[in-house]
KOLGU-4560 file (N, C-alpha, C; in nm, 3 decimals, padded with zeros to 5 digits):
<recs>
<n_xx: 00.688 n_yy: -00.073 n_zz: -00.566 ca_xx: 00.707 ca_yy: 00.035 ca_zz: -00.711 c_xx: 00.798 c_yy: -00.086 c_zz: -00.748 mol: A seq: 1 type: MET>
<n_xx: 00.833 n_yy: -00.008 n_zz: -00.853 ca_xx: 00.904 ca_yy: -00.112 ca_zz: -00.984 c_xx: 01.088 c_yy: -00.056 c_zz: -00.992 mol: A seq: 2 type: THR>
<n_xx: 01.163 n_yy: -00.178 n_zz: -01.032 ca_xx: 01.261 ca_yy: -00.070 ca_zz: -01.021 c_xx: 01.295 c_yy: 00.029 c_zz: -01.063 mol: A seq: 3 type: ASP>
<n_xx: 01.224 n_yy: 00.088 n_zz: -01.193 ca_xx: 01.271 ca_yy: 00.110 ca_zz: -01.189 c_xx: 01.249 c_yy: 00.314 c_zz: -01.153 mol: A seq: 4 type: GLU>
<n_xx: 01.099 n_yy: 00.291 n_zz: -01.056 ca_xx: 01.116 ca_yy: 00.411 ca_zz: -00.956 c_xx: 01.132 c_yy: 00.404 c_zz: -00.821 mol: A seq: 5 type: LEU>
<n_xx: 01.241 n_yy: 00.335 n_zz: -00.834 ca_xx: 01.289 ca_yy: 00.314 ca_zz: -00.664 c_xx: 01.403 c_yy: 00.348 c_zz: -00.722 mol: A seq: 6 type: PHE>
<n_xx: 01.451 n_yy: 00.410 n_zz: -00.578 ca_xx: 01.524 ca_yy: 00.543 ca_zz: -00.621 c_xx: 01.635 c_yy: 00.554 c_zz: -00.472 mol: A seq: 7 type: SER>
<n_xx: 01.757 n_yy: 00.557 n_zz: -00.457 ca_xx: 01.791 ca_yy: 00.574 ca_zz: -00.284 c_xx: 01.732 c_yy: 00.741 c_zz: -00.257 mol: A seq: 8 type: ASP>
<n_xx: 01.709 n_yy: 00.787 n_zz: -00.342 ca_xx: 01.684 ca_yy: 00.942 ca_zz: -00.297 c_xx: 01.536 c_yy: 00.977 c_zz: -00.196 mol: A seq: 9 type: GLU>
<n_xx: 01.546 n_yy: 01.018 n_zz: -00.092 ca_xx: 01.416 ca_yy: 01.023 ca_zz: 00.028 c_xx: 01.359 c_yy: 01.130 c_zz: -00.063 mol: A seq: 10 type: ILE>
<n_xx: 01.425 n_yy: 01.237 n_zz: -00.096 ca_xx: 01.332 ca_yy: 01.321 ca_zz: -00.100 c_xx: 01.221 c_yy: 01.291 c_zz: -00.264 mol: A seq: 11 type: LYS>
<n_xx: 01.271 n_yy: 01.221 n_zz: -00.359 ca_xx: 01.223 ca_yy: 01.152 ca_zz: -00.497 c_xx: 01.114 c_yy: 01.031 c_zz: -00.414 mol: A seq: 12 type: ASN>
<n_xx: 01.135 n_yy: 00.967 n_zz: -00.327 ca_xx: 00.960 ca_yy: 00.885 ca_zz: -00.246 c_xx: 00.924 c_yy: 00.946 c_zz: -00.161 mol: A seq: 13 type: LEU>
<n_xx: 00.983 n_yy: 00.988 n_zz: -00.118 ca_xx: 00.853 ca_yy: 01.051 ca_zz: -00.037 c_xx: 00.727 c_yy: 01.181 c_zz: -00.107 mol: A seq: 14 type: GLU>
<n_xx: 00.837 n_yy: 01.255 n_zz: -00.279 ca_xx: 00.697 ca_yy: 01.319 ca_zz: -00.334 c_xx: 00.616 c_yy: 01.203 c_zz: -00.369 mol: A seq: 15 type: ASN>
<n_xx: 00.704 n_yy: 01.088 n_zz: -00.415 ca_xx: 00.579 ca_yy: 00.953 ca_zz: -00.498 c_xx: 00.474 c_yy: 00.901 c_zz: -00.354 mol: A seq: 16 type: LYS>
<n_xx: 00.484 n_yy: 00.936 n_zz: -00.224 ca_xx: 00.412 ca_yy: 00.871 ca_zz: -00.170 c_xx: 00.307 c_yy: 00.957 c_zz: -00.125 mol: A seq: 17 type: GLU>
<n_xx: 00.334 n_yy: 01.099 n_zz: -00.080 ca_xx: 00.265 ca_yy: 01.215 ca_zz: -00.126 c_xx: 00.131 c_yy: 01.234 c_zz: -00.269 mol: A seq: 18 type: ARG>
<n_xx: 00.206 n_yy: 01.155 n_zz: -00.366 ca_xx: 00.085 ca_yy: 01.214 ca_zz: -00.438 c_xx: 00.042 c_yy: 01.079 c_zz: -00.425 mol: A seq: 19 type: GLU>
<n_xx: 00.095 n_yy: 00.946 n_zz: -00.380 ca_xx: 00.028 ca_yy: 00.801 ca_zz: -00.404 c_xx: -00.123 c_yy: 00.859 c_zz: -00.301 mol: A seq: 20 type: ILE>
<n_xx: -00.052 n_yy: 00.877 n_zz: -00.179 ca_xx: -00.177 ca_yy: 00.980 ca_zz: -00.090 c_xx: -00.325 c_yy: 01.116 c_zz: -00.180 mol: A seq: 21 type: GLU>
<n_xx: -00.226 n_yy: 01.184 n_zz: -00.182 ca_xx: -00.289 ca_yy: 01.270 ca_zz: -00.276 c_xx: -00.448 c_yy: 01.204 c_zz: -00.324 mol: A seq: 22 type: ALA>
<n_xx: -00.393 n_yy: 01.033 n_zz: -00.459 ca_xx: -00.465 ca_yy: 01.027 ca_zz: -00.592 c_xx: -00.530 c_yy: 00.894 c_zz: -00.478 mol: A seq: 23 type: LYS>
<n_xx: -00.537 n_yy: 00.861 n_zz: -00.423 ca_xx: -00.579 ca_yy: 00.764 ca_zz: -00.262 c_xx: -00.700 c_yy: 00.879 c_zz: -00.241 mol: A seq: 24 type: LEU>
<n_xx: -00.675 n_yy: 01.038 n_zz: -00.141 ca_xx: -00.777 ca_yy: 01.050 ca_zz: -00.109 c_xx: -00.849 c_yy: 01.160 c_zz: -00.174 mol: A seq: 25 type: ALA>
<n_xx: -00.857 n_yy: 01.161 n_zz: -00.304 ca_xx: -00.861 ca_yy: 01.244 ca_zz: -00.417 c_xx: -01.004 c_yy: 01.143 c_zz: -00.484 mol: A seq: 26 type: SER>
<n_xx: -00.981 n_yy: 01.049 n_zz: -00.484 ca_xx: -01.045 ca_yy: 00.874 ca_zz: -00.599 c_xx: -01.135 c_yy: 00.835 c_zz: -00.509 mol: A seq: 27 type: ALA>
<n_xx: -01.122 n_yy: 00.859 n_zz: -00.368 ca_xx: -01.152 ca_yy: 00.708 ca_zz: -00.289 c_xx: -01.223 c_yy: 00.789 c_zz: -00.172 mol: A seq: 28 type: LEU>
<n_xx: -01.240 n_yy: 00.893 n_zz: -00.088 ca_xx: -01.245 ca_yy: 01.033 ca_zz: -00.037 c_xx: -01.170 c_yy: 00.972 c_zz: 00.099 mol: A seq: 29 type: LEU>
<n_xx: -01.103 n_yy: 00.851 n_zz: 00.059 ca_xx: -00.948 ca_yy: 00.820 ca_zz: 00.214 c_xx: -00.833 c_yy: 00.860 c_zz: 00.243 mol: A seq: 30 type: VAL>
<n_xx: -00.849 n_yy: 00.895 n_zz: 00.424 ca_xx: -00.679 ca_yy: 00.938 ca_zz: 00.397 c_xx: -00.620 c_yy: 00.799 c_zz: 00.420 mol: A seq: 31 type: HIS>
<n_xx: -00.477 n_yy: 00.749 n_zz: 00.347 ca_xx: -00.388 ca_yy: 00.645 ca_zz: 00.384 c_xx: -00.265 c_yy: 00.719 c_zz: 00.412 mol: A seq: 32 type: ALA>
<n_xx: -00.174 n_yy: 00.612 n_zz: 00.484 ca_xx: 00.013 ca_yy: 00.692 ca_zz: 00.549 c_xx: -00.052 c_yy: 00.609 c_zz: 00.392 mol: A seq: 33 type: LYS>
<n_xx: 00.142 n_yy: 00.591 n_zz: 00.372 ca_xx: 00.139 ca_yy: 00.489 ca_zz: 00.226 c_xx: 00.330 c_yy: 00.469 c_zz: 00.274 mol: A seq: 34 type: VAL>
<n_xx: 00.403 n_yy: 00.340 n_zz: 00.265 ca_xx: 00.501 ca_yy: 00.395 ca_zz: 00.220 c_xx: 00.597 c_yy: 00.260 c_zz: 00.191 mol: A seq: 35 type: LYS>
<n_xx: 00.658 n_yy: 00.330 n_zz: 00.076 ca_xx: 00.705 ca_yy: 00.309 ca_zz: -00.043 c_xx: 00.839 c_yy: 00.183 c_zz: -00.004 mol: A seq: 36 type: LEU>
<n_xx: 00.815 n_yy: 00.070 n_zz: -00.024 ca_xx: 00.943 ca_yy: -00.021 ca_zz: 00.007 c_xx: 01.055 c_yy: -00.090 c_zz: -00.161 mol: A seq: 37 type: VAL>
<n_xx: 01.121 n_yy: -00.153 n_zz: -00.141 ca_xx: 01.166 ca_yy: -00.192 ca_zz: -00.246 c_xx: 01.107 c_yy: -00.313 c_zz: -00.292 mol: A seq: 38 type: GLU>
<n_xx: 01.159 n_yy: -00.292 n_zz: -00.424 ca_xx: 01.095 ca_yy: -00.453 ca_zz: -00.527 c_xx: 01.081 c_yy: -00.525 c_zz: -00.426 mol: A seq: 39 type: PRO>
<n_xx: 01.028 n_yy: -00.672 n_zz: -00.402 ca_xx: 01.009 ca_yy: -00.842 ca_zz: -00.320 c_xx: 01.018 c_yy: -00.745 c_zz: -00.189 mol: A seq: 40 type: LYS>
<n_xx: 00.993 n_yy: -00.666 n_zz: -00.149 ca_xx: 01.020 ca_yy: -00.584 ca_zz: -00.046 c_xx: 00.940 c_yy: -00.651 c_zz: 00.139 mol: A seq: 41 type: GLY>
<n_xx: 00.756 n_yy: -00.720 n_zz: -00.007 ca_xx: 00.669 ca_yy: -00.733 ca_zz: 00.198 c_xx: 00.680 c_yy: -00.871 c_zz: 00.127 mol: A seq: 42 type: ILE>
<n_xx: 00.713 n_yy: -00.972 n_zz: 00.198 ca_xx: 00.693 ca_yy: -01.147 ca_zz: 00.178 c_xx: 00.554 c_yy: -01.148 c_zz: 00.148 mol: A seq: 43 type: PRO>
<n_xx: 00.556 n_yy: -01.242 n_zz: 00.071 ca_xx: 00.471 ca_yy: -01.348 ca_zz: 00.030 c_xx: 00.350 c_yy: -01.424 c_zz: 00.160 mol: A seq: 44 type: ARG>
<n_xx: 00.216 n_yy: -01.386 n_zz: 00.167 ca_xx: 00.163 ca_yy: -01.522 ca_zz: 00.284 c_xx: 00.145 c_yy: -01.658 c_zz: 00.210 mol: A seq: 45 type: SER>
<n_xx: 00.216 n_yy: -01.704 n_zz: 00.324 ca_xx: 00.211 ca_yy: -01.828 ca_zz: 00.293 c_xx: 00.149 c_yy: -01.948 c_zz: 00.314 mol: A seq: 46 type: GLU>
<n_xx: 00.094 n_yy: -01.898 n_zz: 00.438 ca_xx: -00.024 ca_yy: -01.940 ca_zz: 00.436 c_xx: -00.228 c_yy: -01.906 c_zz: 00.421 mol: A seq: 47 type: GLY>
<n_xx: -00.323 n_yy: -02.048 n_zz: 00.398 ca_xx: -00.460 ca_yy: -02.061 ca_zz: 00.372 c_xx: -00.558 c_yy: -01.928 c_zz: 00.454 mol: A seq: 48 type: LYS>
<n_xx: -00.596 n_yy: -01.900 n_zz: 00.319 ca_xx: -00.696 ca_yy: -01.796 ca_zz: 00.398 c_xx: -00.763 c_yy: -01.899 c_zz: 00.489 mol: A seq: 49 type: ALA>
<n_xx: -00.770 n_yy: -01.784 n_zz: 00.578 ca_xx: -00.944 ca_yy: -01.838 ca_zz: 00.675 c_xx: -01.058 c_yy: -01.817 c_zz: 00.617 mol: A seq: 50 type: LYS>
<n_xx: -01.151 n_yy: -01.882 n_zz: 00.655 ca_xx: -01.314 ca_yy: -01.768 ca_zz: 00.616 c_xx: -01.344 c_yy: -01.817 c_zz: 00.736 mol: A seq: 51 type: ARG>
<n_xx: -01.478 n_yy: -01.637 n_zz: 00.758 ca_xx: -01.506 ca_yy: -01.611 ca_zz: 00.860 c_xx: -01.689 c_yy: -01.621 c_zz: 00.813 mol: A seq: 52 type: ILE>
<n_xx: -01.725 n_yy: -01.719 n_zz: 00.874 ca_xx: -01.864 ca_yy: -01.689 ca_zz: 00.876 c_xx: -01.931 c_yy: -01.636 c_zz: 00.993 mol: A seq: 53 type: VAL>
<n_xx: -02.004 n_yy: -01.527 n_zz: 00.899 ca_xx: -02.078 ca_yy: -01.437 ca_zz: 01.006 c_xx: -02.264 c_yy: -01.510 c_zz: 01.071 mol: A seq: 54 type: ASP>
<n_xx: -02.259 n_yy: -01.521 n_zz: 01.208 ca_xx: -02.325 ca_yy: -01.610 ca_zz: 01.211 c_xx: -02.456 c_yy: -01.524 c_zz: 01.311 mol: A seq: 55 type: LYS>
<n_xx: -02.396 n_yy: -01.348 n_zz: 01.287 ca_xx: -02.484 ca_yy: -01.284 ca_zz: 01.378 c_xx: -02.662 c_yy: -01.314 c_zz: 01.314 mol: A seq: 56 type: ARG>
<n_xx: -02.727 n_yy: -01.257 n_zz: 01.397 ca_xx: -02.905 ca_yy: -01.214 ca_zz: 01.342 c_xx: -02.846 c_yy: -01.126 c_zz: 01.299 mol: A seq: 57 type: GLN>
<n_xx: -02.946 n_yy: -00.996 n_zz: 01.216 ca_xx: -02.992 ca_yy: -00.872 ca_zz: 01.249 c_xx: -03.113 c_yy: -00.905 c_zz: 01.234 mol: A seq: 58 type: VAL>
</recs>
């Protein structure tokens, strides 16, 4: 969310969440629960990405 879109009105945020959920379902055929958070509300990953090697034989 950007500062311009973020507001304290729960009704507006819930409408935006439903709108995003509908667009995801329409475009990707995936139903996902969307939860909007305030800007900078999600902590950045500080660790290094772990590489996974798939050793299965098909």
